[in-house]
C-alpha positions in Angstrom: -0.3 0.1 0.1 1.5 3.3 -1.2 1.0 5.7 1.5 2.1 9.7 1.6 5.3 10.1 3.9 3.0 12.7 5.9 0.2 9.7 6.3 3.3 7.4 7.7 4.8 9.6 10.1 1.7 10.2 11.3 0.8 6.4 11.9 4.4 6.2 12.9 4.0 8.8 16.0 0.5 7.2 16.7 2.3 4.1 17.3 5.0 5.0 19.5 2.3 7.2 21.6 0.2 3.9 22.0 3.3 1.9 23.4 4.4 5.1 25.6 1.3 5.3 27.0 0.9 1.2 27.9 4.6 1.6 29.2 3.7 4.6 31.2 0.7 2.5 32.8 3.4 -0.2 33.1 5.7 1.7 35.5 2.4 1.8 37.8 2.6 -0.5 41.2 -0.2 -2.6 41.1 -1.7 -5.4 43.1 -3.5 -8.3 41.8 -7.0 -6.4 42.1 -5.2 -3.9 40.1 -3.6 -5.6 37.7 -6.9 -8.2 36.9 -9.8 -5.8 37.0 -8.1 -2.3 37.7 -9.2 -2.4 41.4 -13.2 -2.9 40.4 -13.5 0.8 40.1 -14.9 1.7 35.9 -16.4 4.7 36.3 -19.3 4.6 33.6 -17.0 6.7 30.7 -14.2 4.2 30.7 -16.7 1.7 31.1 -18.5 2.2 27.5 -14.9 3.0 26.0 -13.5 -0.4 26.8 -16.6 -2.3 25.6 -17.4 -0.7 22.6 -13.7 -0.7 21.5 -13.6 -4.1 22.0 -16.3 -5.7 19.6 -15.1 -5.0 16.2 -11.6 -6.5 15.5 -13.0 -8.2 12.5 -13.5 -5.0 10.5 -12.6 -6.5 7.5 -15.1 -9.1 7.8 -17.9 -6.5 8.5 -16.8 -4.4 5.8 -17.1 -7.8 3.4 -20.5 -8.7 5.0 -21.9 -5.2 4.0 -20.3 -4.8 0.5 -21.8 -8.4 -0.1 -25.1 -8.8 1.1 -25.9 -4.9 2.2 -28.4 -4.3 4.5 -28.9 -7.7 5.7 -25.2 -7.4 7.1 -26.0 -4.8 9.6 -29.5 -6.8 10.7 -27.1 -10.0 11.5 -24.2 -8.0 12.9 -25.7 -5.6 14.5 -29.7 -5.6 15.4 -30.0 -8.9 16.6 -27.1 -8.0 18.8 -28.2 -4.9 20.1 -31.3 -6.8 21.5 -29.0 -9.2 23.2 -27.2 -6.8 24.4 -30.1 -5.1 25.9 -31.5 -8.1 27.5 -27.6 -8.9 29.3 -28.1 -5.1 30.6 -31.4 -5.7 32.2 -30.9 -8.9 33.3 -27.7 -9.8 33.8 -25.5 -7.4 34.5 -26.5 -6.4 38.2 -26.3 -10.3 38.8 -22.9 -10.8 37.3 -21.1 -7.6 39.1 -22.9 -8.6 42.2 -21.8 -12.5 42.3 -18.2 -11.1 41.6 -16.7 -13.4 39.8 -14.4 -12.5 36.8 -15.2 -15.2 34.5 -18.0 -17.3 33.7 -16.1 -20.7 34.8 -15.8 -19.5 38.0 -19.4 -18.9 38.7 -20.2 -22.2 37.4 -17.9 -23.8 39.9 -19.3 -22.4 42.2 -22.5 -22.6 41.8 -22.7 -26.5 40.5 -19.5 -27.8 40.8 -15.6 -28.3 39.6 -16.5 -30.8 36.7 -18.5 -27.9 35.2 -16.1 -25.4 35.7 -13.3 -26.7 34.2 -15.1 -27.5 31.1 -16.8 -24.1 31.2 -13.2 -22.2 31.6 -11.7 -24.8 28.2 -14.9 -23.6 26.1 -14.8 -20.1 27.3 -11.1 -19.5 27.3 -11.1 -21.4 23.6 -13.8 -19.1 22.9 -11.8 -15.7 23.8 -8.8 -16.9 21.6 -7.7 -13.5 20.1 -6.4 -15.4 16.7 -9.3 -14.2 14.4 -8.3 -10.3 15.4 -4.4 -11.5 15.4 -5.0 -12.7 12.0 -6.8 -9.6 11.1 -4.2 -7.3 12.1 -1.4 -9.3 10.9 -3.1 -9.2 7.2 -3.2 -4.9 7.9 0.2 -4.6 8.9 1.6 -6.9 5.8 -0.8 -4.8 3.6 0.7 -1.4 5.2 4.4 -2.2 5.2 4.8 -5.3 2.2 6.4 -7.8 4.3 5.1 -11.5 4.5 2.0 -12.7 6.8 4.3 -14.5 9.1 6.6 -11.0 10.1 3.4 -9.4 10.2 1.3 -11.7 12.9 4.9 -11.5 14.9 5.0 -8.0 14.9 1.8 -8.0 15.5 1.6 -10.3 18.9 4.7 -8.3 20.2 2.9 -4.9 20.0 -0.2 -6.1 21.3 1.2 -8.0 24.3 4.0 -5.8 25.5 2.7 -3.7 28.4 -0.6 -5.9 28.8 2.1 -8.1 29.9 3.4 -5.4 32.6 0.3 -3.8 33.3 -2.7 -6.0 32.8 -6.2 -4.9 32.5 -4.9 -1.1 33.3 -3.1 -1.1 30.0 -5.8 -1.9 28.1 -8.5 0.6 29.6 -5.9 3.1 29.1 -5.2 2.6 25.4 -8.6 2.1 24.7 -9.5 5.8 25.5 -7.1 6.7 22.7 -8.6 3.9 20.4 -12.2 5.1 20.8 -11.5 8.5 20.0 -9.8 7.3 16.7 -12.1 4.5 15.8 -14.9 7.2 15.3 -12.8 9.4 13.6 -11.5 7.3 11.2 -15.2 6.6 10.0 -16.4 10.0 10.5 -13.7 11.0 7.9 -14.7 8.4 5.3 -18.1 9.2 5.3 -17.6 13.0 4.6 -15.2 12.8 2.1 -17.1 10.1 0.1 -20.7 12.3 0.5 -18.8 15.0 -1.0 -17.6 13.3 -3.8 -20.3 10.5 -4.6 -23.5 12.7 -3.5 -26.1 10.8 -1.0 -28.0 8.1 -1.0 -29.5 8.4 -4.2 -26.5 8.0 -5.7 -26.4 4.6 -3.7 -29.7 3.7 -4.6 -29.0 3.7 -8.2 -25.8 1.8 -8.4 -26.2 -1.3 -6.1 -28.4 -4.2 -6.2 -32.2 -3.7 -4.8 -31.4 -6.6 -2.8 -28.6 -4.6 -0.9 -31.2 -2.2 0.7 -33.5 -5.1 1.5 -33.8 -6.1 5.5 -33.1 -10.5 3.9 -31.4 -9.3 1.3 -30.0 -12.6 -0.7 -29.1 -14.2 2.4 -30.8 -17.8 3.2 -33.3 -17.3 6.2 -31.7 -20.2 7.9 -28.3 -18.3 7.4 -29.7 -15.1 9.1 -31.3 -16.9 12.1 -27.7 -18.9 12.7 -25.9 -15.6 12.3 -28.6 -14.0 14.6 -28.0 -16.8 17.0 -24.5 -16.3 17.7 -25.3 -13.0 19.3 -26.5 -15.6 21.9 -22.3 -15.3 22.4 -22.4 -12.1 24.4 -24.5 -14.3 27.0 -21.1 -16.1 27.6 -18.5 -13.5 26.4 -15.7 -13.4 29.4 -15.5 -9.6 28.2 -18.8 -8.8 28.9 -18.1 -10.6 32.4 -14.8 -9.1 33.0 -16.1 -5.4 32.6 -19.2 -6.0 34.2 -17.2 -7.5 37.3 -14.6 -4.6 37.3 -17.5 -1.9 37.2 -17.5 0.8 40.0 -21.3 -0.9 41.1 -23.9 -2.7 39.6 -25.5 0.4 37.9 -22.7 1.2 35.7 -22.2 -1.9 34.1 -26.3 -2.0 33.2 -25.9 1.8 31.8 -22.5 1.2 30.4 -24.3 -2.1 28.1 -27.0 0.4 27.1 -24.8 3.5 26.6 -23.0 1.3 24.6 -25.1 -0.1 22.4 -25.9 3.7 21.1 -22.1 4.3 20.4 -22.5 0.5 18.2 -25.5 1.7 16.6 -23.7 5.3 15.6 -20.4 2.8 14.5 -22.4 0.4 12.9 -24.3 2.9 10.7 -21.1 4.4 9.5 -19.6 1.0 8.5 -22.9 0.2 6.6 -22.8 3.3 4.6 -19.4 3.2 3.7 -19.4 -0.5 2.7 -22.3 0.3 0.3 -20.7 3.4 -0.8 -17.8 0.6 -1.8 -20.2 -1.5 -3.4 -21.6 1.4 -5.5 -18.0 2.8 -6.9 -15.5 -0.2 -6.8 -18.1 -3.6 -7.3 -15.0 -5.9 -8.7 -12.5 -5.3 -5.9 -12.4 -7.8 -3.0 -15.2 -7.7 -0.7 -12.4 -7.6 2.7 -10.9 -4.5 0.9 -13.8 -2.2 0.5 -13.0 0.0 3.0 -9.3 0.3 2.6 -10.2 0.5 -1.3 -12.7 3.3 -0.6 -10.5 5.3 1.8 -7.2 5.3 -0.6 -9.7 7.0 -3.2 -11.7 9.6 -1.3 -9.2 10.4 1.3 -6.5 13.2 1.0 -3.4 13.1 2.6 -3.4 13.3 6.5 -7.5 11.9 6.9 -6.1 9.1 4.8 -3.2 8.8 7.9 -6.4 9.1 10.7 -8.5 6.7 8.9 -5.8 4.3 8.9 -4.9 5.0 12.5 -9.1 4.1 13.3 -9.0 0.7 11.3 -5.8 -0.3 13.7 -7.1 0.7 17.0 -10.4 -1.2 15.7 -8.0 -4.3 15.5 -5.9 -3.7 18.2 -7.9 -2.8 20.9 -10.2 -6.2 20.7 -6.8 -8.1 20.0 -5.6 -6.6 23.4 -8.5 -7.3 25.4 -9.4 -11.0 24.4 -5.6 -11.6 25.0 -6.2 -10.6 28.4 -9.5 -12.3 29.0 -8.0 -15.2 27.7 -4.9 -14.7 29.9 -7.6 -14.4 32.9 -9.2 -17.1 32.1 -6.0 -19.6 32.4 -5.1 -18.1 35.5 -8.3 -17.6 37.7 -9.8 -21.1 36.5 -7.1 -23.0 35.4 -3.6 -22.3 37.9 -4.8 -20.2 41.0 -6.0 -23.2 43.3 -3.0 -25.3 42.5 -0.3 -22.4 42.4 -1.6 -20.8 45.3 2.1 -19.6 46.3 2.3 -17.2 43.4 0.8 -14.3 42.5 -2.3 -13.8 40.0 -0.4 -11.7 38.0 2.4 -13.9 37.5 0.1 -16.4 36.4 -2.0 -14.2 34.2 1.4 -13.8 32.4 1.9 -17.6 31.7 -1.7 -17.4 30.3 -0.7 -14.5 28.3 2.0 -17.3 26.9 -0.3 -19.9 26.3 -2.7 -17.9 24.9 0.0 -16.6 22.1 0.5 -20.2 21.4 -3.0 -21.6 21.2 -3.9 -18.5 18.8 -0.7 -19.7 16.6 -2.6 -23.1 16.1 -5.7 -21.5 14.8 -4.5 -19.5 12.8 -2.4 -21.9 10.7 -5.2 -24.4 11.2 -7.7 -22.1 10.0 -6.6 -19.1 8.3 -9.8 -17.9 7.6 -11.2 -15.1 10.3 -14.6 -16.2 9.4 -13.9 -19.8 9.8 -12.2 -19.3 13.3 -15.4 -17.2 14.7 -17.9 -19.2 13.7 -16.0 -22.7 14.5 -15.2 -21.6 18.1 -18.7 -19.7 18.4 -20.9 -22.7 17.3 -19.5 -25.1 19.7 -18.8 -23.0 22.6 -22.2 -21.3 22.7 -24.4 -24.3 22.0 -22.4 -26.0 25.4 -22.8 -23.3 27.3 -25.3 -21.3 26.9 -28.1 -23.0 29.0 -26.6 -24.1 31.9 -25.1 -20.2 32.6 -28.6 -19.1 32.1 -30.2 -21.7 34.3 -27.6 -20.6 37.3 -27.8 -16.9 36.7 -32.1 -17.7 36.8 -31.9 -19.7 39.5 -30.6 -19.5 43.6 -31.1 -23.4 43.6 -27.8 -25.7 43.5 -27.6 -27.8 40.5 -26.4 -31.0 39.8 -23.1 -30.9 38.2 -23.2 -34.2 36.6 -26.0 -33.9 34.8 -24.5 -30.0 33.5 -21.3 -31.6 32.9 -23.1 -34.4 30.3 -25.1 -31.4 28.7 -22.0 -29.6 27.7 -20.0 -32.5 26.9 -22.3 -33.9 24.3 -23.5 -30.7 23.0 -20.3 -29.3 22.1 -19.3 -33.4 21.0 -22.8 -32.7 18.8 -21.7 -29.4 17.4 -18.9 -30.1 16.9 -19.0 -33.3 15.0 -21.9 -31.6 12.6 -19.3 -29.1 12.1 -16.8 -31.3 10.9 -18.6 -33.3 8.4 -19.3 -30.1 7.2 -16.2 -28.9 6.3 -15.1 -31.8 5.0 -17.8 -31.4 2.3 -17.0 -27.8 1.4 -18.1 -26.8 -2.2 -17.2 -23.4 -3.0 -15.5 -22.8 0.0 -18.1 -23.2 2.1 -19.2 -26.1 4.1 -22.7 -28.2 3.3 -24.0 -29.8 6.4 -26.2 -32.4 6.5 -30.0 -31.5 6.1 -28.6 -27.5 5.3 -29.2 -27.8 9.6 -26.4 -25.5 11.2 -24.3 -26.8 14.0 -25.2 -24.5 16.6 -28.6 -25.8 16.1 -27.5 -29.3 16.8 -25.5 -28.5 19.8 -28.0 -26.3 21.4 -31.2 -28.7 20.6 -28.8 -31.6 22.4 -28.5 -29.5 25.4 -32.0 -28.7 25.4 -33.0 -32.4 25.3 -30.9 -33.7 28.3 -31.8 -30.7 30.3 -35.7 -31.5 29.8 -35.1 -35.7 30.0 -33.6 -35.0 33.9 -34.9 -31.8 34.4 -36.8 -33.8 37.6 -33.1 -34.1 39.1 -31.4 -31.3 38.0 -31.6 -29.0 40.8 -30.4 -30.5 44.1 -32.4 -31.1 47.0 -30.6 -29.5 50.6 -29.8 -33.5 51.5 -28.2 -33.6 48.1 -25.7 -30.5 48.9 
């Protein structure tokens, strides 16, 4: 990618400022509470900024969806998710904060049992892998500097790990403040200059397929439902749990999620508009390049540099958050009870190393951003969603053996269905038996097991 020297300087200054900010925070002496959850003192503004920036690491995937399918991309990646976010804010945020559990697994371990907690830890750990976002960042760095993907991924790992290693959640919060501003500024500039050059909605309407402006588009209804069901991921997402746990009070957690929905909506509208303009002006480009090609053709010097910083901020924020959430699961759910002589900070750094290794394995196993997200989401959500909802909406003690069986069998069912579909690919897409998606199979399996065993699922006082 050819950048003007001024844009290169702007990008370089941003990277240096980000690293300096991270290292400045790393000099702060932190106890375990400060390192892991910022002392549980998140105020409303920082809660919103860190939650909003965490959610767009697959920004090129968003562009691909909008470019290829239009408005339905926002329906599947935005509208359905807002509803789940709102449910989370109203029904779960206070419970999670007041329960005082930083991870999903620690909650299940207390309310159900050790075995369920361990299995939940494995699933949430895999679901929280930063692999798809490291791959996104690596591809972006490769595009900017023209280096091999291997070295681009290595640079991405170093840049996102180094200050999180030293300052933990504090480092994530401090850099998120900067990244929040640039992610919005970059797309605001892109929309302004694009509208000035090509005109308003009439231009889009006359240059994109009519289906791009309908809520269903050309996607099969089942595919829309499946992508919508992936929004259930939110209900078991460790980043949501971590931030609700770290909020200064439950009211901050609830209000923070609701305010975040407004910011997500604003950002989604900008990505939707930009994606539609890219489709209208450059219909023959690769869908994943939609935003970058549009920016190169409409943005002047300086604005181009700021937009690239915005993209960089979006992906880096997500990598940092998922990296630290994964490392937290390793330290809290796997290592803490076995190595009580070590601080949580040390154990979390071990978790960072383990997460980096897993991410490398996943990147080279799938080599597809969407593939990684879809695979871990289908299996993890189907295994965890019903047990977690049971725990949050009942105060009764739950049978560990039944929940363990439910999680294992539902994950095996969805995983087997997923693998079979991927082995029968046509035109690069999996072909599932009876056209039924893996998540349906997993959730249905979990539901059947829980219904069959319902009379034994809640323990009596004598069974405690």
